[in-house]
BAVEX-564905 format. One line per 4 residues: number of its first residue (from 1); their letters; for each residue x, z, y of C-alpha. Coordinates in pm, 1 decimal. Layout:
<pts>
NUM = A = X:Z:Y; ...
</pts>
This chain:
<pts>
1 = MVVN = 12261.1:6761.8:8524.3; 12033.6:6460.5:8571.6; 12042.2:6209.3:8853.4; 11735.8:6235.6:9077.4
5 = ANDF = 11585.6:6056.1:9374.1; 11782.8:6265.1:9624.6; 12109.9:6132.7:9480.4; 12041.5:5777.9:9600.6
9 = VFVG = 12171.5:5706.7:9948.2; 12111.2:5405.5:10172.0; 12448.8:5313.0:10320.4; 12575.4:5024.6:10526.2
13 = AANH = 12792.3:4717.9:10483.0; 13108.9:4625.6:10670.3; 12914.2:4399.2:10907.5; 12571.4:4454.3:11058.7
17 = AEND = 12516.6:4164.9:11296.6; 12331.8:4257.8:11613.8; 12277.7:3892.8:11708.0; 12232.4:3559.9:11529.2
21 = TDPQ = 12598.6:3452.6:11543.2; 12820.1:3734.5:11409.7; 12907.5:3789.2:11039.5; 12668.1:3983.6:10818.8
25 = GGAI = 12726.6:4185.2:10501.3; 13054.2:4245.8:10319.6; 13181.4:4550.1:10133.0; 13017.0:4891.1:10133.9
29 = DKNV = 13065.9:5123.5:10432.8; 12983.8:5482.3:10337.6; 13024.3:5596.3:10699.3; 12706.7:5409.1:10795.6
33 = LITM = 12367.4:5549.1:10701.1; 12071.5:5309.0:10687.3; 11731.9:5453.9:10764.1; 11410.9:5307.2:10624.9
37 = FGLE = 11196.0:5573.8:10786.3; 11335.8:5759.0:11084.0; 11481.7:5716.4:11431.1; 11122.0:5695.8:11551.7
41 = MTGP = 11026.5:5872.2:11873.7; 10687.9:6043.2:11895.0; 10663.9:5910.9:12250.7; 10881.9:5797.0:12541.1
45 = DVLN = 11132.5:6074.0:12613.1; 11495.7:6151.3:12685.3; 11715.2:6289.2:12407.7; 11939.9:6588.1:12358.3
49 = MECS = 12219.5:6603.2:12100.0; 12320.5:6922.9:11926.2; 12614.4:7000.8:11698.0; 12633.1:7292.3:11455.7
53 = ETLT = 13013.4:7316.7:11488.9; 13265.2:7309.7:11771.4; 13405.2:6962.5:11824.0; 13529.3:6714.1:12080.9
57 = ASYR = 13356.5:6381.6:12026.8; 13138.2:6130.2:12203.1; 12827.2:5953.4:12072.4; 12618.3:5661.0:12193.0
61 = VTGR = 12245.1:5623.6:12137.5; 12101.1:5271.5:12152.8; 11730.9:5199.9:12160.5; 11450.2:5033.6:12350.3
65 = DGAG = 11268.1:5163.0:12653.3; 10896.4:5128.9:12717.2; 10938.5:4767.2:12832.5; 11123.4:4671.6:12512.8
69 = TIVT = 11462.7:4642.5:12684.0; 11766.7:4761.6:12486.8; 11921.7:5062.9:12662.9; 12201.2:5309.3:12582.0
73 = DDFA = 12300.4:5663.3:12668.3; 12627.5:5848.2:12593.5; 12668.8:6211.7:12489.6; 13006.1:6391.4:12507.5
77 = FTAE = 13100.2:6718.8:12334.7; 13414.9:6872.1:12483.1; 13543.7:7147.1:12252.7; 13190.0:7282.4:12229.8
81 = QGPV = 12887.6:7313.7:12008.8; 12517.9:7333.5:12077.7; 12305.2:7096.9:12284.2; 12433.0:6839.7:12531.2
85 = QGES = 12244.5:6586.9:12740.7; 12316.8:6220.2:12795.2; 12492.8:6117.7:13112.4; 12203.6:5915.0:13248.6
89 = GTTF = 11902.2:6083.3:13092.4; 11772.6:5748.9:12962.4; 11413.5:5740.4:12842.0; 11378.7:5587.4:12495.4
93 = HRIL = 11066.1:5453.7:12331.4; 11237.1:5397.6:11994.7; 11591.7:5429.2:11861.6; 11792.3:5149.2:11697.5
97 = KVEK = 12119.1:5327.0:11618.5; 12335.5:5628.2:11696.1; 12713.4:5597.8:11663.8; 13024.8:5805.3:11721.1
101 = LTGY = 13255.5:5644.5:11977.2; 13631.5:5616.0:11928.4; 13907.6:5752.3:12146.5; 13826.7:6121.9:12114.8
105 = SPTT = 13985.7:6407.7:11921.2; 13939.3:6510.2:11645.5; 13902.9:6175.9:11473.8; 13658.9:6332.8:11226.6
109 = VPAS = 13409.9:6608.4:11287.2; 13430.2:6933.5:11085.3; 13321.9:6873.7:10725.5; 13034.0:7119.6:10756.8
113 = AVVG = 12904.5:6980.8:11086.3; 12557.3:6840.4:11143.7; 12494.3:6649.6:11466.3; 12127.6:6604.3:11546.5
117 = FFEE = 11942.7:6420.0:11820.1; 11613.0:6556.9:11945.6; 11338.0:6465.4:12186.5; 11387.4:6684.5:12491.7
121 = TSGF = 11019.0:6762.2:12557.3; 10889.6:6823.1:12205.9; 11215.1:6917.6:12030.7; 11126.1:6666.2:11756.7
125 = AVGY = 11425.9:6580.6:11536.0; 11475.3:6204.3:11551.7; 11777.3:6191.5:11316.4; 12115.4:6329.6:11213.4
129 = LYGS = 12483.1:6248.0:11162.8; 12693.1:6452.1:10918.1; 13043.6:6573.6:10846.2; 13188.0:6479.0:10508.0
133 = GRSP = 13088.8:6810.6:10348.6; 12723.5:6767.5:10441.5; 12703.7:6390.0:10410.4; 12486.9:6238.3:10136.7
137 = SGEE = 12750.0:5965.1:10086.7; 13044.5:6208.3:10054.7; 13210.1:6072.2:10370.3; 13151.8:6147.0:10735.0
141 = ITQV = 12848.2:5964.7:10872.1; 12961.7:5810.6:11198.8; 12661.0:5582.9:11246.1; 12293.5:5579.0:11154.4
145 = RRLF = 12094.9:5261.8:11217.3; 11782.4:5059.1:11150.0; 11784.4:4717.1:10986.4; 11746.3:4402.2:11200.0
149 = YGAT = 11870.3:4553.7:11524.6; 11770.0:4331.2:11815.7; 11582.4:4075.2:11602.3; 11413.6:3809.7:11814.0
153 = RPAV = 11136.2:3556.1:11758.9; 11203.7:3179.7:11768.9; 11091.8:2953.3:12049.3; 10734.6:2827.8:12068.0
157 = TSPP = 10682.5:2518.4:11849.8; 10388.4:2337.8:11696.5; 10355.8:2401.1:11410.4; 10529.5:2740.2:11441.2
161 = TVKV = 10892.7:2750.3:11322.5; 10971.1:3021.5:11068.0; 11290.9:3207.1:11151.0; 11445.1:3395.2:10856.6
165 = MYEK = 11708.3:3663.5:10910.9; 11908.9:3848.6:10644.8; 12072.7:4190.4:10642.3; 12257.9:4374.9:10367.8
169 = FFIL = 12274.6:4739.7:10272.8; 12369.3:4935.8:9960.4; 12185.8:5185.2:9742.7; 12458.6:5429.0:9636.5
173 = NGHA = 12436.3:5661.8:9337.5; 12578.6:5972.1:9498.8; 12559.7:6190.4:9187.1; 12896.2:6335.8:9084.9
177 = TDSL = 12876.3:6242.1:8715.0; 12545.7:6095.6:8596.0; 12421.4:5737.0:8574.2; 12084.9:5580.7:8638.8
181 = SAGY = 11977.2:5381.3:8333.2; 11706.9:5117.1:8296.3; 11739.3:5107.2:8673.1; 11574.3:4864.0:8907.2
185 = IKRT = 11527.0:4809.8:9280.0; 11172.0:4793.6:9411.7; 10991.6:4743.3:9739.9; 10741.6:5023.7:9793.8
189 = YDPS = 10624.4:4965.4:10150.2; 10591.9:4662.1:10375.8; 10264.6:4673.6:10570.8; 10359.3:4380.0:10792.6
193 = GLCA = 10436.1:4152.0:10498.2; 10733.1:4010.7:10689.0; 11010.7:4136.0:10459.7; 11133.2:4038.1:10114.6
197 = FDIE = 11448.3:4127.7:9923.0; 11697.5:4017.0:9659.8; 11992.6:4201.7:9507.2; 12353.0:4102.0:9451.1
201 = DEVD = 12437.8:3974.4:9104.9; 12680.0:4259.9:9037.3; 12715.4:4618.3:9159.3; 12963.5:4697.6:9437.6
205 = GTES = 12941.4:4337.3:9557.8; 13123.4:4227.5:9871.5; 12954.5:3903.3:9978.7; 12928.2:3833.6:10348.9
209 = VANR = 12763.0:3543.8:10530.6; 12855.0:3366.9:10852.5; 12560.0:3513.2:11043.5; 12222.2:3668.0:10976.8
213 = LAAP = 12050.9:3327.6:10968.4; 12257.5:3227.8:10662.7; 12118.5:3313.6:10318.8; 12351.3:3487.4:10070.2
217 = SNVL = 12441.9:3305.8:9748.4; 12566.8:3584.5:9517.2; 12216.8:3713.4:9449.2; 11966.4:3684.6:9165.1
221 = GSFD = 11797.4:3401.4:9350.0; 11449.8:3506.8:9461.4; 11359.1:3672.5:9790.6; 11020.2:3831.8:9725.7
225 = GQDK = 10866.1:4173.0:9660.2; 10919.2:4180.4:9282.5; 11115.4:4457.9:9106.5; 11473.4:4359.6:9017.1
229 = LIQD = 11696.6:4509.6:8748.5; 12025.1:4654.5:8870.8; 12311.3:4417.6:8788.0; 12604.7:4596.5:8623.9
233 = AASP = 12866.5:4367.9:8472.7; 13004.7:4653.6:8258.7; 12846.1:4773.0:7933.4; 12550.8:4819.5:7916.5
237 = PIGT = 12513.9:4489.9:8104.5; 12195.1:4545.6:8306.4; 12012.5:4838.3:8460.6; 12294.2:5092.3:8485.0
241 = LAAG = 12413.3:5239.0:8812.9; 12696.1:5478.0:8734.4; 12796.4:5770.6:8951.4; 12965.7:5637.1:9263.0
245 = EAQG = 12845.2:5279.5:9213.2; 12626.5:5098.1:9464.5; 12384.9:4807.2:9434.8; 12396.9:4562.6:9723.5
249 = VWVS = 12054.0:4469.4:9856.7; 11980.7:4180.1:10092.2; 11659.9:4208.0:10294.1; 11500.2:3909.0:10464.9
253 = LSVT = 11280.6:3917.8:10773.8; 11062.8:3611.8:10845.1; 10903.9:3567.9:11188.0; 10749.3:3297.9:11407.0
257 = HLTV = 10676.7:3293.8:11778.1; 10332.1:3428.8:11687.7; 10469.9:3742.4:11520.7; 10358.8:4050.8:11711.9
261 = AGVG = 10659.3:4228.0:11863.4; 10692.5:4594.1:11776.1; 10823.1:4838.7:11518.8; 10821.2:4708.4:11162.3
265 = QVNI = 10896.6:4913.0:10852.1; 11000.0:4830.8:10498.4; 11096.6:5068.2:10219.3; 11317.6:4966.3:9924.8
269 = QADG = 11409.5:5219.3:9655.2; 11588.5:5260.9:9322.5; 11398.0:5374.2:9014.4; 11458.2:5406.1:8641.2
273 = SGF = 11553.8:5658.0:8372.7; 11761.7:5965.9:8436.3; 11536.8:6126.5:8696.2
</pts>
Protein backbone atom coordinates (compact mmCIF):
# COMPACT_ATOMS: atom_id res chain seq x y z
CA MET A 1 0.00 0.00 0.00
CA VAL A 2 1.03 3.62 -0.54
CA VAL A 3 0.33 6.56 1.73
CA ASN A 4 -2.11 9.02 0.16
CA ALA A 5 -3.63 12.39 0.94
CA ASN A 6 -6.50 10.86 2.92
CA ASP A 7 -4.02 9.38 5.40
CA PHE A 8 -2.96 12.81 6.68
CA VAL A 9 -5.04 14.06 9.58
CA PHE A 10 -5.11 17.50 11.20
CA VAL A 11 -5.14 16.91 14.96
CA GLY A 12 -4.82 19.14 17.97
CA ALA A 13 -2.28 19.94 20.66
CA ALA A 14 -2.66 19.63 24.42
CA ASN A 15 -3.51 23.34 24.73
CA HIS A 16 -5.61 25.49 22.43
CA ALA A 17 -5.85 28.87 24.12
CA GLU A 18 -9.21 30.57 23.72
CA ASN A 19 -7.87 33.88 25.04
CA ASP A 20 -4.56 35.76 25.07
CA THR A 21 -3.40 34.55 28.50
CA ASP A 22 -3.65 30.74 28.67
CA PRO A 23 -0.92 28.30 27.50
CA GLN A 24 -0.76 27.31 23.84
CA GLY A 25 0.63 24.20 22.14
CA GLY A 26 2.26 21.18 23.76
CA ALA A 27 2.13 17.51 22.84
CA ILE A 28 -0.19 15.98 20.27
CA ASP A 29 -3.84 15.31 21.18
CA LYS A 30 -5.37 12.79 18.77
CA ASN A 31 -8.81 13.27 20.33
CA VAL A 32 -9.00 16.79 18.86
CA LEU A 33 -9.68 17.27 15.17
CA ILE A 34 -8.65 20.58 13.57
CA THR A 35 -10.70 21.76 10.63
CA MET A 36 -9.28 24.00 7.92
CA PHE A 37 -12.51 23.97 5.94
CA GLY A 38 -15.71 23.12 7.75
CA LEU A 39 -17.92 24.08 10.67
CA GLU A 40 -19.37 26.74 8.37
CA MET A 41 -23.11 27.36 8.41
CA THR A 42 -24.88 28.11 5.14
CA GLY A 43 -26.92 30.69 7.04
CA PRO A 44 -28.15 31.52 10.54
CA ASP A 45 -29.93 28.44 11.90
CA VAL A 46 -30.33 26.17 14.90
CA LEU A 47 -28.60 22.80 14.92
CA ASN A 48 -29.60 19.20 15.44
CA MET A 49 -27.19 16.45 16.48
CA GLU A 50 -27.55 12.86 15.35
CA CYS A 51 -25.72 9.71 16.42
CA SER A 52 -25.52 6.49 14.41
CA GLU A 53 -25.27 4.34 17.57
CA THR A 54 -27.02 4.18 20.92
CA LEU A 55 -25.12 6.11 23.56
CA THR A 56 -25.44 8.29 26.64
CA ALA A 57 -23.34 11.40 26.20
CA SER A 58 -23.60 15.16 26.14
CA TYR A 59 -22.05 17.60 23.66
CA ARG A 60 -21.62 21.37 23.58
CA VAL A 61 -21.60 23.48 20.43
CA THR A 62 -19.87 26.86 20.61
CA GLY A 63 -20.14 29.47 17.89
CA ARG A 64 -21.13 33.02 17.08
CA ASP A 65 -24.59 34.38 16.50
CA GLY A 66 -25.52 36.96 13.89
CA ALA A 67 -24.20 39.81 16.08
CA GLY A 68 -20.81 38.12 16.47
CA THR A 69 -21.39 37.16 20.12
CA ILE A 70 -20.03 33.78 21.26
CA VAL A 71 -22.94 31.51 22.22
CA THR A 72 -23.29 27.85 23.23
CA ASP A 73 -25.91 25.12 23.14
CA ASP A 74 -25.86 21.67 24.79
CA PHE A 75 -27.14 18.39 23.33
CA ALA A 76 -27.77 15.31 25.50
CA PHE A 77 -28.20 11.71 24.29
CA THR A 78 -29.74 9.49 26.97
CA ALA A 79 -29.35 5.83 25.97
CA GLU A 80 -30.58 6.73 22.49
CA GLN A 81 -29.55 7.26 18.92
CA GLY A 82 -30.85 9.46 16.15
CA PRO A 83 -31.42 13.21 16.22
CA VAL A 84 -31.61 15.38 19.32
CA GLN A 85 -32.07 19.12 19.66
CA GLY A 86 -30.19 21.58 21.83
CA GLU A 87 -31.77 22.67 25.07
CA SER A 88 -32.13 26.31 24.08
CA GLY A 89 -32.42 26.12 20.30
CA THR A 90 -29.63 28.69 19.88
CA THR A 91 -29.26 30.24 16.44
CA PHE A 92 -25.69 30.06 15.14
CA HIS A 93 -24.14 32.07 12.34
CA ARG A 94 -20.87 30.10 12.40
CA ILE A 95 -19.40 27.34 14.57
CA LEU A 96 -16.10 27.54 16.47
CA LYS A 97 -15.98 24.11 18.12
CA VAL A 98 -18.01 21.08 19.14
CA GLU A 99 -16.93 19.06 22.18
CA LYS A 100 -18.08 16.08 24.21
CA LEU A 101 -18.73 17.03 27.84
CA THR A 102 -17.53 14.94 30.78
CA GLY A 103 -19.58 13.35 33.52
CA TYR A 104 -21.67 11.02 31.37
CA SER A 105 -21.58 7.27 30.74
CA PRO A 106 -20.11 5.63 28.74
CA THR A 107 -16.83 7.50 28.88
CA THR A 108 -16.25 6.69 25.20
CA VAL A 109 -18.79 6.36 22.45
CA PRO A 110 -19.11 3.07 20.52
CA ALA A 111 -16.11 2.58 18.22
CA SER A 112 -18.32 2.55 15.13
CA ALA A 113 -20.30 5.66 16.07
CA VAL A 114 -20.51 8.84 14.02
CA VAL A 115 -22.02 11.91 15.67
CA GLY A 116 -23.01 14.61 13.22
CA PHE A 117 -24.37 18.12 13.63
CA PHE A 118 -26.74 19.50 11.02
CA GLU A 119 -28.56 22.70 10.21
CA GLU A 120 -32.17 22.14 11.20
CA THR A 121 -33.79 23.91 8.22
CA SER A 122 -31.61 22.71 5.35
CA GLY A 123 -30.24 19.49 6.86
CA PHE A 124 -26.75 20.63 5.80
CA ALA A 125 -23.99 18.64 7.55
CA VAL A 126 -21.79 21.13 9.39
CA GLY A 127 -19.35 18.55 10.83
CA TYR A 128 -18.78 15.25 12.60
CA LEU A 129 -17.26 13.57 15.66
CA TYR A 130 -16.20 9.91 15.51
CA GLY A 131 -15.75 6.79 17.60
CA SER A 132 -12.29 5.24 17.58
CA GLY A 133 -13.18 2.74 14.84
CA ARG A 134 -14.28 5.47 12.45
CA SER A 135 -11.82 8.15 13.52
CA PRO A 136 -9.15 9.29 11.07
CA SER A 137 -6.68 9.58 13.97
CA GLY A 138 -7.37 6.06 15.34
CA GLU A 139 -8.75 7.45 18.61
CA GLU A 140 -12.15 8.77 19.52
CA ILE A 141 -12.67 12.34 18.34
CA THR A 142 -14.12 14.19 21.31
CA GLN A 143 -13.65 17.70 19.91
CA VAL A 144 -13.54 19.38 16.52
CA ARG A 145 -12.49 23.02 16.34
CA ARG A 146 -11.29 25.93 14.23
CA LEU A 147 -7.96 27.68 14.75
CA PHE A 148 -7.83 31.05 16.56
CA TYR A 149 -11.07 30.64 18.49
CA GLY A 150 -12.20 34.02 19.80
CA ALA A 151 -9.32 35.99 18.24
CA THR A 152 -9.69 39.73 18.80
CA ARG A 153 -8.23 42.85 17.21
CA PRO A 154 -5.95 45.22 19.18
CA ALA A 155 -6.99 48.64 20.36
CA VAL A 156 -7.00 51.61 18.00
CA THR A 157 -3.54 53.19 17.71
CA SER A 158 -1.77 55.48 15.28
CA PRO A 159 0.05 54.00 13.49
CA PRO A 160 -1.92 50.73 13.81
CA THR A 161 -0.42 48.14 16.18
CA VAL A 162 0.10 44.69 14.68
CA LYS A 163 -1.11 41.93 16.98
CA VAL A 164 0.34 38.48 16.21
CA MET A 165 -1.23 35.33 17.62
CA TYR A 166 0.10 31.76 17.37
CA GLU A 167 -1.63 28.40 17.45
CA LYS A 168 -0.26 24.89 17.03
CA PHE A 169 -1.66 21.78 15.41
CA PHE A 170 -0.21 18.53 14.05
CA ILE A 171 -0.30 16.85 10.66
CA LEU A 172 -0.45 13.14 11.51
CA ASN A 173 0.47 10.33 9.12
CA GLY A 174 -2.40 8.00 9.88
CA HIS A 175 -1.28 5.23 7.52
CA ALA A 176 -0.77 1.88 9.26
CA THR A 177 2.66 1.11 7.76
CA ASP A 178 3.89 3.49 5.06
CA SER A 179 5.99 6.66 5.26
CA LEU A 180 5.83 9.92 3.38
CA SER A 181 9.23 10.66 1.85
CA ALA A 182 10.63 13.90 0.44
CA GLY A 183 7.79 15.38 2.45
CA TYR A 184 7.12 19.03 3.06
CA ILE A 185 4.43 21.25 4.57
CA LYS A 186 2.89 23.89 2.34
CA ARG A 187 0.30 26.64 2.54
CA THR A 188 -2.22 26.25 -0.26
CA TYR A 189 -4.87 28.82 0.61
CA ASP A 190 -4.89 32.13 2.48
CA PRO A 191 -7.06 34.69 0.66
CA SER A 192 -6.89 37.20 3.51
CA GLY A 193 -3.09 37.16 3.62
CA LEU A 194 -3.23 37.33 7.42
CA CYS A 195 -1.70 33.92 8.18
CA ALA A 196 1.80 32.49 7.96
CA PHE A 197 3.31 29.28 9.33
CA ASP A 198 6.47 27.58 10.56
CA ILE A 199 7.07 23.97 11.60
CA GLU A 200 8.73 22.45 14.64
CA ASP A 201 12.35 21.43 14.22
CA GLU A 202 11.59 17.75 14.84
CA VAL A 203 8.56 15.50 14.38
CA ASP A 204 6.33 14.73 17.37
CA GLY A 205 7.50 17.94 19.05
CA THR A 206 6.00 19.04 22.35
CA GLU A 207 6.80 22.75 22.65
CA SER A 208 4.27 24.96 24.37
CA VAL A 209 4.28 28.72 24.91
CA ALA A 210 2.97 30.83 27.76
CA ASN A 211 0.09 32.23 25.70
CA ARG A 212 -0.89 32.72 22.08
CA LEU A 213 0.91 36.07 21.89
CA ALA A 214 4.26 34.35 22.55
CA ALA A 215 6.21 33.06 19.54
CA PRO A 216 7.52 29.47 19.67
CA SER A 217 11.29 28.91 19.61
CA ASN A 218 11.66 25.24 18.56
CA VAL A 219 10.82 25.98 14.93
CA LEU A 220 12.79 26.38 11.71
CA GLY A 221 12.74 30.13 12.21
CA SER A 222 10.64 31.78 9.50
CA PHE A 223 6.91 32.48 9.66
CA ASP A 224 5.89 32.95 6.03
CA GLY A 225 4.10 31.09 3.24
CA GLN A 226 7.12 29.15 1.93
CA ASP A 227 7.18 25.33 1.71
CA LYS A 228 9.08 23.66 4.57
CA LEU A 229 10.68 20.21 4.62
CA ILE A 230 9.43 17.87 7.32
CA GLN A 231 11.98 17.62 10.14
CA ASP A 232 12.70 14.02 11.13
CA ALA A 233 15.70 13.56 13.40
CA ALA A 234 15.92 9.84 12.51
CA SER A 235 17.49 8.50 9.31
CA PRO A 236 16.83 9.74 6.66
CA PRO A 237 17.26 13.10 8.42
CA ILE A 238 14.79 15.32 6.54
CA GLY A 239 11.53 14.89 4.69
CA THR A 240 10.31 11.61 6.17
CA LEU A 241 7.07 11.28 8.09
CA ALA A 242 6.74 7.66 9.16
CA ALA A 243 3.47 5.92 9.90
CA GLY A 244 2.11 7.25 13.18
CA GLU A 245 4.43 10.27 13.27
CA ALA A 246 3.16 13.85 13.30
CA GLN A 247 4.71 17.15 12.26
CA GLY A 248 3.92 20.05 14.55
CA VAL A 249 2.84 23.19 12.71
CA TRP A 250 2.59 26.66 14.24
CA VAL A 251 0.29 29.10 12.44
CA SER A 252 0.45 32.85 13.01
CA LEU A 253 -2.40 35.31 12.60
CA SER A 254 -1.51 39.01 12.26
CA VAL A 255 -4.22 41.65 12.69
CA THR A 256 -4.59 45.37 13.41
CA HIS A 257 -7.60 47.37 14.52
CA LEU A 258 -8.29 47.94 10.81
CA THR A 259 -8.61 44.22 10.04
CA VAL A 260 -12.14 43.44 8.88
CA ALA A 261 -13.87 41.13 11.36
CA GLY A 262 -15.31 37.96 9.91
CA VAL A 263 -14.52 34.40 8.91
CA GLY A 264 -10.95 33.84 7.75
CA GLN A 265 -9.60 30.65 6.21
CA VAL A 266 -6.16 29.17 5.74
CA ASN A 267 -5.22 25.75 4.39
CA ILE A 268 -1.92 24.01 5.22
CA GLN A 269 -1.15 20.55 3.83
CA ALA A 270 1.52 17.86 3.62
CA ASP A 271 2.93 16.80 0.26
CA GLY A 272 5.78 14.67 -1.06
CA SER A 273 6.55 11.20 -2.42
CA GLY A 274 4.57 8.11 -1.56
CA PHE A 275 1.19 9.30 -2.80
